[in-house]
N, C-alpha and C positions, 0 to 999 in steps of 0.2 A: 505494500500501499503505502502511497503516494504522497511523502509533506513535505510542504512546499510554505518557505517565508516570504513573501514581498515590503524590503520596507521602504519606508521616506514615500509609499503615497501618496496622493490629495486625494481625501474622502470627498465627494462630488454629492455626499445627501448632508451632508451638517451646514447650518444657518454660517456658520462663519468655515472661515480659507485653516483645516485641521490635517497636516500630514501626519503619518503614523502606519503601524505596520497590518499586515492582514495574514492571518496562518490557517492556510490550506491543507485540504486535510481529502483525500478520494475525492478532486473534485469537486468542495465544497468548502465554502467559509465556515471554520467554528470558531474561530476567536479574530477582535480586531484592538488594536489599541496602539501609544506613541510607547515609543522603549521597548513594545511586548516580546517579553521573557518566555521562551518556548522550554519547556519543561515538562516532564512526566504530570506534572499535579495540573496544567493546563491542557496537557493532549494526552486520556490515560492513554491512548493508543501509541503511543510515543515508542516504536521501535526499531524505526531502522535511522539513518543518517537524515537529518534535516536539510532540501536542498536552500538556498537561500538567496533573490535574486533584491536589485537595487533597483528601487521604481520610482527614481527620483524622475522627476516630469511628467511621470504618467498621475491617468486621473483615476481611479475607481469609484463606479455607477452602480446601481443597483437596474436590473435588468427591467424591460419593460413586457408589457404582455401586449402584446394586437390580439382582440377578442375576437376581429371579426374579419378578418384577412383574408382575402378574394382570388386563394392563391392557387384552389385544386380541381377544378373542374377542367378539363376537359378546355384546349383549345376550340372557340367560335369566333363568330366574328364580336361577340357583348364582351369577352375573356380580355381581362388583363395584358397586356405584353412580356410581366412577367410571368415564369412558371413554378413548380411549389423549391425547383432548385435553384435559380437565378433569384426570387425572389425570396428567397432566408437568406441568400448568402446578402441581399441587398437591406432587408431587416437584422440581421448580426451585426454590418458593419454600420446603422445606425443605435442598437443600445438595442432592438427587441430580443429577449433569449425566448422569447414563447410565442408560438401563432393558435391563431384558435382556428379555423377552417370549415366554412358551410360546403358544401359537399351537397350538390344536386342530380337528380335520377335526370339522365337524358328522357327527352320527350316519349313515351310508350315506355322508357326502363324504368326499374325495378331498382328501389333506396339499398338491398346490400348490394347487388350487383358497382352502383354506383360506388356504396364505399370502400368495395376489395380492389377496383380502379385505384379509387384514389390511394386508397394502403397499397398497391405496386408501385404504384405513379412515384410516391414518397420515396418506399424505400432507397434506404446510401442518397439518395438525392434534397434530404434536408437537411439545413448545418444549425438547427434550434431544437427547443423540445417543442412540442405539432402534440396536435390531436383535431377529429373535425365535429362537426356540426352536420348529423343528416338530415337533407328533405324528404320530406314523405315524398313531395310530388303527386302525381293526381294519384291520392288512394283507390286502391282496390279490395276487396275482399281478404286478400291476405296482408295486408299492407302489416297488419301487428307481427303475425305470423315473422315476416319477413321483418321487421324490428328486434322481437327476441332473441332469433340468430346473430346479430352482431349485437349486440346489449354486450353483452361480455367481453369483447374481441377487442387486441390491445388500439389502443387511436381510436376509440369509440368513445364520446362525450356525451351525446345527450340529441336530438331532434331540434329542426328553426321548424 
């Protein structure tokens, strides 16, 4: 497991400019502070060498969540220029760490097929955390059953 300390970053979420350190374990910030002392008390799982980096001149900002990113539907005349790959690269560069994208079935399509198609297009192409809100489209007698088949699958967040 990786333990990293980034020293002397500017915390971008403070009302007054504050420079401090971040302790990151397994990709998650577990502590922050000024002149942070990395000890076993601070990080109980500290069992390996700690990598330290100088963050002078860098700003640590909290990530944003885009709760309605129009990136998941296949290309059409009404689709945005970005797809899941290019759109999430742009999102990450802008500080967005999570997208929630609506998925709508094509005309005469079904919600489960649209969802699985979006998941297949997302595989290996999405560069931030993500999930899909699935539109029911034209309701049919089996819409409820189709919704139940995808309700527990990875990437499914709900319906729109």
